[in-house]
C-alpha positions as semicolon CSV with decimal commas, in nm:
position;residue;x (nm);y (nm);z (nm)
1;X;1,054;1,778;-6,312
2;X;1,423;1,698;-6,307
3;X;1,676;1,827;-6,557
4;X;1,923;1,552;-6,643
5;X;2,235;1,569;-6,856
6;X;2,427;1,254;-6,949
7;X;2,801;1,244;-7,012
8;X;2,986;0,934;-7,132
9;X;3,363;0,910;-7,115
10;X;3,516;0,571;-7,181
11;X;3,354;0,328;-6,937
12;X;3,222;0,605;-6,714
13;X;2,865;0,734;-6,722
14;X;2,828;1,067;-6,544
15;X;2,484;1,204;-6,462
16;X;2,431;1,570;-6,379
17;X;2,078;1,613;-6,244
18;X;1,891;1,885;-6,060
19;X;1,541;1,996;-5,976
20;X;1,443;2,197;-6,282
21;X;1,357;2,517;-6,093
22;X;1,717;2,540;-5,964
23;X;1,876;2,571;-6,310
24;X;2,092;2,879;-6,346
25;X;2,084;2,967;-5,975
26;X;2,377;3,013;-5,740
27;X;2,382;2,938;-5,369
28;X;2,637;3,035;-5,105
29;X;2,674;2,964;-4,738
30;X;2,995;3,023;-4,548
31;X;3,286;2,875;-4,744
32;X;3,054;2,675;-4,970
33;X;2,940;2,790;-5,312
34;X;2,713;2,597;-5,550
35;X;2,641;2,711;-5,903
36;X;2,372;2,506;-6,080
37;X;2,501;2,593;-6,424
38;X;2,283;2,531;-6,727
39;X;2,584;2,422;-6,933
40;X;2,628;2,122;-6,699
41;X;2,278;2,035;-6,568
42;X;2,044;2,154;-6,843
43;X;1,933;1,855;-7,045
44;X;1,634;1,629;-7,083
45;X;1,338;1,693;-6,849
46;X;1,250;1,366;-6,678
47;X;1,038;1,216;-6,402
48;X;1,209;1,033;-6,116
49;X;1,141;0,691;-6,272
50;X;1,357;0,787;-6,573
51;X;1,630;0,932;-6,351
52;X;1,635;0,602;-6,159
53;X;1,702;0,406;-6,479
54;X;2,007;0,617;-6,555
55;X;2,136;0,637;-6,195
56;X;2,126;0,256;-6,184
57;X;2,405;0,249;-6,446
58;X;2,589;0,571;-6,351
59;X;2,945;0,554;-6,224
60;X;2,939;0,921;-6,118
61;X;2,648;1,149;-6,034
62;X;2,631;1,514;-5,934
63;X;2,287;1,584;-5,784
64;X;2,110;1,899;-5,665
65;X;1,763;1,961;-5,522
66;X;1,507;1,795;-5,298
67;X;1,335;1,578;-5,562
68;X;1,659;1,469;-5,727
69;X;1,834;1,384;-5,400
70;X;1,526;1,203;-5,264
71;X;1,540;0,974;-5,568
72;X;1,906;0,883;-5,510
73;X;1,854;0,832;-5,136
74;X;1,555;0,606;-5,206
75;X;1,775;0,394;-5,432
76;X;2,041;0,362;-5,162
77;X;2,299;0,549;-5,371
78;X;2,331;0,846;-5,136
79;X;2,326;0,841;-4,757
80;X;2,138;1,115;-4,569
81;X;2,465;1,177;-4,379
82;X;2,643;1,266;-4,704
83;X;2,405;1,537;-4,821
84;X;2,552;1,886;-4,808
85;X;2,302;2,172;-4,775
86;X;2,411;2,506;-4,914
87;X;2,171;2,789;-4,837
88;X;1,910;2,517;-4,773
89;X;1,959;2,346;-5,110
90;X;2,070;1,980;-5,093
91;X;2,371;1,868;-5,296
92;X;2,529;1,524;-5,317
93;X;2,777;1,339;-5,531
94;X;2,793;0,969;-5,595
95;X;3,082;0,759;-5,724
96;X;3,045;0,389;-5,791
97;X;3,371;0,198;-5,764
98;X;3,377;-0,094;-6,005
């Protein structure tokens, strides 16, 4: 399952999504540090088909985890070349310019 939190600010729709089992964990590698904080990512538990519906309309997305990232890559929203791995955990951000 994926944990997805939705934030709306003006015309922007921000999605924070992560593989559920990563919630509350912290990862570090070299100068990189990733904290999958519950206060940002902990929200509705969804399958990838639901995440896809929201990512389709998102202007910004912050994504963590294999399942979550695979969904965004499959939609063409994130390029494999833009995925940052921190301690083996994939992280990507997406911004849609309108």
